[in-house]
C-alpha positions as CSV (number, residue, x, y, z in Angstrom):
1,X,-39.4,-78.2,90.3
2,X,-37.4,-77.9,87.3
3,X,-34.4,-76.1,86.3
4,X,-35.1,-73.3,84.1
5,X,-31.5,-71.1,84.4
6,X,-27.7,-72.0,85.2
7,X,-25.2,-69.4,85.8
8,X,-21.5,-69.2,87.0
9,X,-22.3,-65.5,88.4
10,X,-25.0,-65.1,91.3
11,X,-25.5,-61.8,90.0
12,X,-27.2,-63.5,86.7
13,X,-28.8,-66.5,88.5
14,X,-30.4,-63.3,91.1
15,X,-31.4,-61.5,88.0
16,X,-33.0,-64.2,86.3
17,X,-35.0,-65.0,89.6
18,X,-36.0,-61.5,89.9
19,X,-37.5,-61.2,86.4
20,X,-39.4,-64.3,87.2
21,X,-40.8,-63.4,90.3
22,X,-41.7,-60.1,89.0
23,X,-43.8,-61.7,86.5
24,X,-45.5,-63.5,89.1
25,X,-43.4,-66.8,88.7
26,X,-42.6,-68.7,91.9
27,X,-38.8,-69.2,91.5
28,X,-36.0,-70.2,93.8
29,X,-32.0,-69.6,93.6
30,X,-29.8,-72.8,94.5
31,X,-26.2,-73.3,95.1
32,X,-25.3,-69.8,95.4
33,X,-23.4,-70.5,98.2
34,X,-20.9,-73.1,96.5
35,X,-19.3,-69.8,95.3
36,X,-17.8,-69.5,98.8
37,X,-16.4,-72.9,98.3
38,X,-14.0,-71.7,95.6
39,X,-13.1,-69.0,97.7
40,X,-15.4,-66.2,96.1
41,X,-13.3,-67.0,92.8
42,X,-15.4,-67.5,89.5
43,X,-16.2,-70.8,88.7
44,X,-15.6,-72.3,85.6
45,X,-18.8,-74.3,85.3
46,X,-22.6,-73.2,86.2
47,X,-23.4,-73.9,89.6
48,X,-26.1,-71.7,90.6
49,X,-29.7,-72.5,89.2
50,X,-33.0,-71.3,89.1
51,X,-35.6,-73.4,89.3
52,X,-39.7,-73.2,88.8
53,X,-42.8,-75.2,89.5
54,X,-43.3,-77.7,86.9
55,X,-46.6,-75.9,86.0
56,X,-44.8,-72.5,85.5
57,X,-42.0,-73.9,83.4
58,X,-43.2,-72.9,80.0
59,X,-44.0,-69.3,81.3
60,X,-40.9,-69.3,83.1
61,X,-38.9,-70.3,79.7
62,X,-40.5,-67.7,77.7
63,X,-39.6,-64.9,80.5
64,X,-35.9,-66.2,80.4
65,X,-35.7,-66.3,76.7
66,X,-36.3,-62.4,76.7
67,X,-33.7,-61.9,79.1
68,X,-30.8,-59.4,77.9
69,X,-27.3,-61.3,77.8
70,X,-26.0,-61.6,81.2
71,X,-22.2,-61.5,82.2
72,X,-21.6,-64.9,81.8
73,X,-22.0,-65.0,77.7
74,X,-25.1,-65.7,75.6
75,X,-26.3,-69.3,76.4
76,X,-28.8,-71.0,74.0
77,X,-31.9,-71.8,76.2
78,X,-33.0,-75.0,74.5
79,X,-29.4,-76.6,74.4
80,X,-26.9,-74.8,76.4
81,X,-24.7,-73.8,73.3
82,X,-22.5,-70.8,73.7
83,X,-23.7,-68.0,71.4
84,X,-21.2,-65.5,72.1
85,X,-19.9,-63.8,68.9
86,X,-23.5,-64.8,66.9
87,X,-24.9,-62.1,65.2
88,X,-27.6,-64.0,64.6
89,X,-30.9,-64.7,66.7
90,X,-31.2,-68.4,65.9
91,X,-28.8,-71.2,67.5
92,X,-26.4,-73.0,65.1
93,X,-26.3,-75.9,67.2
94,X,-30.1,-77.0,67.7
95,X,-31.9,-74.3,65.3
96,X,-34.2,-72.8,67.9
97,X,-34.6,-69.2,68.0
98,X,-33.8,-67.3,71.0
99,X,-35.1,-63.6,72.6
100,X,-31.7,-61.4,71.5
101,X,-32.2,-58.8,68.8
102,X,-29.8,-56.5,67.9
103,X,-30.8,-52.8,68.4
104,X,-33.3,-51.1,65.8
105,X,-31.6,-49.7,62.7
106,X,-32.0,-46.3,64.2
107,X,-30.0,-46.5,67.2
108,X,-26.5,-45.5,66.9
109,X,-25.5,-48.1,69.6
110,X,-23.7,-51.3,69.0
111,X,-23.5,-54.9,69.7
112,X,-20.6,-56.5,71.1
113,X,-19.5,-59.8,69.1
114,X,-18.1,-61.2,72.0
115,X,-20.4,-61.2,74.3
116,X,-24.0,-59.8,72.5
117,X,-24.2,-56.5,75.1
118,X,-25.5,-53.8,73.6
119,X,-23.2,-50.7,74.0
120,X,-23.7,-46.7,73.2
121,X,-22.1,-45.4,70.3
122,X,-19.8,-43.0,72.5
123,X,-18.0,-46.3,73.9
124,X,-15.1,-48.2,71.7
125,X,-14.9,-51.0,73.9
126,X,-17.5,-52.9,75.5
127,X,-18.3,-52.5,79.3
128,X,-19.2,-55.8,79.9
129,X,-16.2,-57.7,78.4
130,X,-13.3,-55.0,77.3
131,X,-13.7,-56.3,73.5
132,X,-13.3,-53.4,71.0
133,X,-15.8,-51.9,68.8
134,X,-15.6,-53.7,65.6
135,X,-14.6,-50.7,62.7
136,X,-17.7,-49.7,60.5
137,X,-18.4,-51.2,57.4
């Protein structure tokens, strides 16, 4: 077994596990009980992990790279670099591309510069992290 994903938030880990299982990849979530060790408060470091069989790791990596940004922020799937606030789809640390892409030009949605969440045009703040929408160019 190999670790494919790490999370601080149990919901992020479960979303990842569900996406992998929906694609037919056997995946298990470990460490979710550790959150109760800190009284249910958010941890500062990832404690919850998703593991897949060695032979399914490449397929799982492709699936995980295509997942939308999670509540814990965007991390490079290759090196773990924090990608929050980056509009590009290539990691500045390792140079690898990752699956996040901005909404199409015809979309009136905007992308939060802090967490990478796509937000519908009628909202002036990101629903995920509370950051204000940037002023139009």
